C-alpha positions in Angstrom: 140.4 102.7 206.4 139.8 106.2 208.1 138.8 107.7 204.6 135.6 105.9 204.5 134.4 106.8 208.1 135.5 110.4 207.4 133.1 110.5 204.3 130.2 108.5 205.8 130.0 110.5 209.1 130.4 113.8 207.3 127.6 112.5 205.2 125.6 111.5 208.3 126.2 114.7 209.9 124.9 116.9 207.1 121.7 114.5 206.6 120.9 113.6 210.1 119.2 117.0 210.6 117.2 116.4 207.8 116.3 112.8 208.9 115.4 113.8 212.4 112.9 116.5 210.8 111.1 114.0 208.6 110.9 111.3 211.3 109.6 111.5 215.0 110.9 110.2 217.8 108.1 107.3 218.1 108.9 106.0 214.4 112.4 106.0 215.4 111.7 104.3 218.5 109.7 101.5 216.7 112.9 101.1 214.2 115.1 100.8 217.4 112.7 97.9 218.7 113.0 96.1 215.2 116.9 96.3 215.3 116.6 95.0 218.7 114.6 92.0 217.6 117.2 91.3 214.9 120.4 91.7 217.0 120.2 88.7 218.8 119.2 86.7 216.0 121.8 87.9 213.8 124.7 87.0 216.1 124.4 83.4 215.5 125.1 83.8 211.9 128.2 82.0 211.1 128.4 80.7 214.6 131.3 82.8 215.5 133.3 81.2 212.8 133.8 84.5 210.5 136.4 85.9 213.1 138.5 82.7 212.4 139.1 83.6 208.8 141.7 86.1 209.7 143.7 83.6 211.8 145.2 80.7 209.5 148.7 81.3 208.0 147.4 79.2 205.1 144.7 80.5 202.5 143.2 77.0 201.9 142.6 76.8 205.5 141.1 80.2 205.7 138.9 79.7 202.5 137.3 76.6 204.2 136.3 79.0 207.3 134.9 81.3 204.9 132.7 78.7 203.5 131.7 77.3 207.1 130.6 81.0 207.8 128.5 81.2 205.0 126.8 77.7 205.2 126.0 78.3 208.9 124.5 82.0 207.8 122.1 80.4 205.3 121.3 77.7 207.9 120.3 80.5 210.5 118.2 82.3 208.2 116.3 79.0 207.3 115.6 78.5 210.9 114.5 82.2 211.7 111.6 82.0 209.3 109.5 79.6 211.5 111.0 81.3 214.3 109.2 84.7 213.5 106.2 82.8 212.1 105.1 81.3 215.3 106.6 83.4 218.0 105.6 86.9 216.5 102.2 87.3 218.5 103.7 86.8 221.7 106.7 88.9 220.9 104.5 91.8 219.8 102.1 91.9 222.9 105.3 91.7 225.1 106.9 94.4 223.4 103.4 96.4 223.4 104.5 97.3 219.8 101.5 95.5 217.6 102.4 97.8 214.6 105.9 96.1 214.1 103.8 93.4 212.9 103.5 94.2 209.4 107.4 94.3 209.3 108.7 91.1 211.1 108.9 89.2 207.7 112.1 91.4 206.8 113.8 90.0 209.9 115.4 87.0 207.9 116.4 89.4 205.2 118.1 91.6 207.5 119.9 88.3 209.0 121.1 87.4 205.8 122.5 90.7 205.2 124.5 90.6 208.2 125.8 87.3 207.9 127.2 87.8 204.6 128.5 91.4 205.6 130.6 89.8 208.4 132.0 86.9 206.4 132.7 88.8 203.5 134.5 91.6 205.9 136.9 89.2 207.6 137.9 87.5 204.4 138.8 91.1 203.0 140.5 91.9 206.4 142.7 88.9 206.0 143.7 89.9 202.5 144.2 93.4 203.3 141.6 95.0 201.2 140.8 97.7 203.4 140.2 100.2 200.7 137.2 97.8 199.8 136.0 97.7 202.9 136.0 101.6 203.1 134.0 101.7 199.8 131.5 99.2 201.1 130.9 101.6 204.2 130.4 104.5 201.8 128.0 102.8 199.6 125.9 101.5 203.0 125.9 105.3 204.2 125.0 106.7 200.7 121.9 103.9 200.1 120.7 104.2 203.6 120.6 107.9 203.8 119.1 108.0 200.3 116.3 105.6 201.1 115.2 107.6 204.3 115.5 111.0 202.9 113.6 110.1 199.6 110.8 108.0 201.6 110.5 110.9 204.2 109.9 113.6 201.5 107.4 111.4 199.6 105.2 111.3 202.8 106.2 107.8 204.0 108.2 108.7 207.0 107.3 105.5 208.7 109.2 103.1 210.9 109.0 100.7 207.9 111.1 103.2 205.6 113.7 103.4 208.5 113.8 99.6 208.3 114.0 99.1 204.7 116.8 102.0 204.4 118.8 99.8 206.9 118.5 96.6 205.2 119.2 98.2 202.0 122.5 99.7 202.9 123.6 96.4 204.6 122.8 94.5 201.2 124.8 97.4 199.3 127.5 96.9 201.9 127.7 93.2 201.5 127.5 93.5 197.6 130.8 95.5 197.6 132.6 93.4 199.8 131.5 90.0 197.9 131.5 91.1 194.2 135.1 90.5 193.4 135.8 87.7 195.8 134.9 84.7 193.5 136.9 86.7 190.8 140.2 86.8 192.7 139.9 83.5 194.6 137.7 81.3 192.7 140.4 78.8 191.8 141.4 78.9 195.4 138.0 77.8 196.8 137.8 75.1 193.8 140.6 73.4 194.7 140.5 74.0 198.7 136.9 73.7 200.0 136.0 70.2 201.2 133.7 68.9 203.9 136.7 67.2 205.5 138.6 70.4 205.7 135.6 72.4 206.8 135.0 69.8 209.5 138.8 70.1 210.6 138.4 74.0 210.7 135.5 73.9 212.7 137.1 71.7 215.0 140.5 73.4 215.4 138.6 76.9 216.0 136.0 75.4 218.1 136.5 78.3 221.1 135.0 80.9 218.5 131.5 79.1 219.0 132.1 78.0 222.7 133.2 81.6 223.9 133.3 84.2 221.0 129.8 83.4 219.9 128.2 83.6 223.4 130.4 86.7 224.0 128.5 88.3 221.0 125.0 86.8 222.1 125.5 88.3 225.4 126.6 91.9 223.9 123.9 91.9 221.6 121.5 90.8 224.2 122.5 93.6 226.5 121.8 96.3 223.8 118.2 94.6 223.0 117.1 93.8 226.4 118.0 97.7 227.1 115.4 98.7 224.4 113.0 95.9 225.5 112.8 97.2 229.0 112.6 100.8 228.0 109.4 99.4 225.9 108.1 97.9 229.1 108.6 100.7 231.5 108.5 104.0 229.5 107.5 104.6 225.7 108.8 104.5 222.1 109.4 108.1 221.9 111.9 107.3 225.0 113.5 104.6 222.6 113.9 106.9 219.9 115.7 109.5 222.1 117.9 106.9 223.3 118.6 105.6 220.0 119.4 109.1 218.6 121.6 109.7 221.4 123.4 106.4 221.2 124.0 106.8 217.3 125.5 110.5 218.0 127.7 109.4 220.7 128.7 106.4 218.7 129.9 108.4 215.8 133.4 108.4 216.8 133.4 104.8 217.1 132.4 104.5 213.5 134.6 107.5 212.3 137.8 106.1 214.1 137.2 103.1 216.6 136.1 100.4 214.1 138.3 101.1 211.4 141.3 101.2 213.8 140.0 97.9 215.4 140.1 96.0 212.1 143.5 97.0 211.3 144.6 96.6 215.0 143.3 92.9 214.9 145.6 92.2 211.5 148.5 93.7 212.9 148.4 92.5 216.6 148.2 89.1 215.3 151.6 89.6 213.9 152.9 91.7 216.8 152.2 88.8 219.2 154.9 86.7 217.4 157.6 89.5 217.0 157.4 91.0 220.6 156.0 94.4 219.8 152.4 94.0 221.2 152.7 96.1 224.3 154.3 99.2 222.4 151.5 98.7 219.7 148.7 98.5 222.4 150.1 101.4 224.5 150.7 103.9 221.6 147.0 103.1 220.1 145.7 103.8 223.5 147.4 107.0 223.8 146.2 108.1 220.3 142.5 107.2 220.9 142.5 109.0 224.3 144.1 112.4 223.1 141.8 112.4 220.0 138.4 111.4 221.9 138.1 112.8 225.2 137.5 116.5 224.4 134.7 115.7 222.1 132.9 113.4 224.7 133.5 115.6 227.6 131.9 118.7 225.3 129.0 116.7 224.8 128.5 115.6 228.6 128.4 119.7 229.3 126.5 120.7 226.4 124.5 118.0 224.7 121.0 119.0 225.2 121.9 122.3 223.6 123.4 120.7 220.6 121.1 118.5 219.9 118.1 120.8 220.0 120.2 123.0 217.6 121.2 120.7 214.9 118.5 118.0 215.2 115.4 120.0 216.0 113.8 121.0 219.1 111.9 117.8 219.4 115.1 116.1 220.0 116.5 118.2 222.8 115.5 115.1 225.2 118.0 112.9 223.4 120.8 115.5 224.2 120.1 114.8 227.8 120.5 111.3 227.4 123.5 111.7 225.5 124.8 113.9 228.3 124.1 111.2 230.8 125.8 108.2 228.6 128.7 109.9 227.6 131.1 108.4 230.1 130.4 104.9 229.3 130.6 105.5 225.4 133.9 107.4 226.0 135.6 104.4 227.7 134.0 102.0 225.1 135.8 104.0 222.3 139.1 103.9 223.8 138.7 100.2 224.6 137.1 99.4 221.5 140.4 97.9 219.4 141.2 96.0 222.7 138.3 93.8 222.2 140.0 91.8 219.6 143.0 90.8 221.8 141.2 87.7 223.6 140.6 86.1 220.0 144.3 86.7 219.2 145.5 85.3 222.4 143.1 82.6 222.3 141.7 83.7 225.5 137.9 84.0 224.5 136.8 83.2 227.8 137.7 86.6 229.0 135.2 88.4 226.6 132.5 85.9 227.7 133.3 87.0 231.3 133.1 90.7 230.3 129.9 90.1 228.4 128.0 88.5 231.5 129.2 91.3 233.7 127.8 93.9 230.9 124.4 92.0 230.7 123.8 91.8 234.5 124.7 95.5 235.3 122.6 96.6 232.4 119.5 94.6 233.3 119.9 96.0 237.2 120.5 99.6 235.8 117.4 99.8 233.8 115.2 97.8 235.9 116.1 100.0 239.0 115.1 103.0 237.0 112.0 101.6 235.6 111.0 100.7 238.9 111.6 104.2 240.2 109.7 105.4 237.2 112.7 107.6 235.9 114.8 107.0 232.8 117.2 109.4 234.0 118.2 107.3 236.8 118.1 104.2 234.4 120.3 105.8 232.1 122.9 107.4 234.8 123.1 103.8 236.2 123.6 102.3 232.8 126.4 104.7 232.0 128.5 104.4 235.4 128.0 100.8 235.6 128.7 100.0 232.1 131.5 102.4 231.7 133.1 100.9 235.2 132.7 97.4 233.4 134.2 98.4 230.2 137.3 100.0 232.2 137.8 96.9 234.2 137.9 94.8 230.9 140.2 97.2 229.3 142.9 97.2 232.4 142.6 93.7 232.0 143.6 93.7 228.4 146.6 96.1 228.9 147.7 93.6 231.7 147.6 90.9 229.1 149.6 92.8 226.5 152.3 93.8 229.1 151.3 97.4 229.2 152.0 99.1 232.4 148.8 100.0 234.3 150.3 103.0 236.2 151.2 104.4 232.8 147.7 104.1 231.4 146.4 106.2 234.6 148.8 108.9 234.0 147.8 109.3 230.3 144.4 109.7 231.3 145.2 112.1 233.8 147.4 114.1 231.5 144.8 114.4 228.6 142.1 115.3 231.2 144.2 118.3 232.4 144.9 119.4 228.8 141.1 119.4 228.0 140.2 121.1 231.4 140.3 124.5 230.4 138.1 124.4 227.4 135.4 122.4 229.5 135.6 124.9 232.3 135.2 127.6 230.0 132.0 126.0 228.4 130.6 125.1 231.5 130.9 128.5 233.2 129.4 130.3 230.1 126.6 127.9 230.2 125.5 127.6 234.2 127.1 131.0 235.1 126.5 133.4 232.5 123.6 131.6 230.7 125.0 131.8 227.6 123.2 130.7 224.2 123.5 127.7 222.6 125.3 129.3 219.7 127.8 130.9 221.8 128.6 127.6 223.8 129.2 126.0 220.2 131.2 128.9 219.3 133.4 128.5 222.4 133.5 124.7 221.9 134.7 125.0 218.4 137.2 127.5 219.1 138.5 125.7 222.1 138.8 122.4 220.2 140.6 124.0 217.3 143.4 125.3 219.7 143.4 122.1 221.3 143.8 119.9 218.2 146.2 122.3 216.7 148.8 121.9 219.7 148.2 118.2 219.5 149.3 118.4 215.7 152.3 120.2 216.2 153.6 118.2 219.4 152.6 114.6 218.6 154.6 113.4 215.6 153.2 109.9 215.6 149.6 111.3 215.3 150.8 113.8 212.7 152.5 111.2 210.6 149.1 108.8 210.8 146.9 111.6 209.9 149.1 112.7 206.6 149.2 108.9 205.7 145.5 108.6 205.9 144.8 111.9 203.9 147.3 110.7 201.0 145.7 107.4 201.0 142.4 109.0 200.8 143.1 111.3 197.6 142.1 109.9 194.2 144.2 107.3 192.8 145.9 106.9 195.8 143.5 104.0 197.3 144.5 101.2 195.2 144.3 98.3 197.5 147.6 96.7 197.1 149.0 99.8 198.8 146.3 100.3 201.6 147.2 98.9 204.9 
């Protein structure tokens, strides 16, 4: 699972500087506005039943839940069309973005691509087709970046090209995941799928639309409302800076976190029954903290210089945003796999409570910054309040899994002490000696190499995990029956 993010993020790192030099912050901001319109709608696809596909012991029940998820996806796409047709004028006036009007017809297409992806992904997770999921993510990255760069070099560096590139990547990803499902399970579907069985499954897993769905709605609404409020109080360029900063800080989550979360979901469901859940959760937290804390700290210290060097001087402001947001994104990274625990323990109401708190703190933070006419205040409040809410949720999940909270605090402090000398060296070089960006990055690279080498030599579990990933990433070693 980590081999695909390794490829996609490496590709993204090499190609993103080209993309940012082809598209200006305003175009990127309009693209993020479009995505913020799609997200609250797309979360309704499947009404949350897609997550239930992994849980049944019998494949016959799971196949009916897949059919439920796909059917509800098509229904949501059909409902989106009149919603966009009649509500577009009001929406565009509210967002002060009339230029988006020519692209709104793509919203149902984007919603369909999202619905197909989540349904097919959970079916493949259930059947442990993690290799196929990895290939789908590679196809998404290749198609998306190919469209963006091709359009940009052709003189079409517009928000529309960014939107079409995103949709094309999503459709490619869905095609890879769904291409062989009927070939492999067609007979199962033919003998198993019935209206009565679908209705029984919807009743059995009703907590997903009751709690998980609204948890997802609130999570997406929180993200979308942030963009909408930035559009109301500031400008599309600010949205572009915020979007790029968020993308770069989210790379570790895409590189490791989301892949680990999917495998963790499947293994934690088993661990619930064999009594190993506490050890599984604690070990995962330790590894993710050791891997991720140093990069986030380095971005927090030198994000502005890094962005200017890599993405161009036009994007230095995005680096400032990344510095401010690094606290929240670090907490989000180490907590991400735990977000599946409420589903496993049938405690979806906890996720709903967390989402409500996230929405409230997000709105208050951005509105406060807007009233003070300071995007930096908005981002600071957003990072601190969001990080603390995420941390509270994570501590609750540790308690639910039976993990000692004092042990978690000790791990955080121990890793922070290990990273301290490197961060101190970069900070002193930057603010005391006024070192150039190239020197600061050199210090960061050397310090990081020493840190991870020490971690590699001392941590047997981490070394074993990485070697396993590398073996499975080799050509011929990724046969799906062998991928876990």
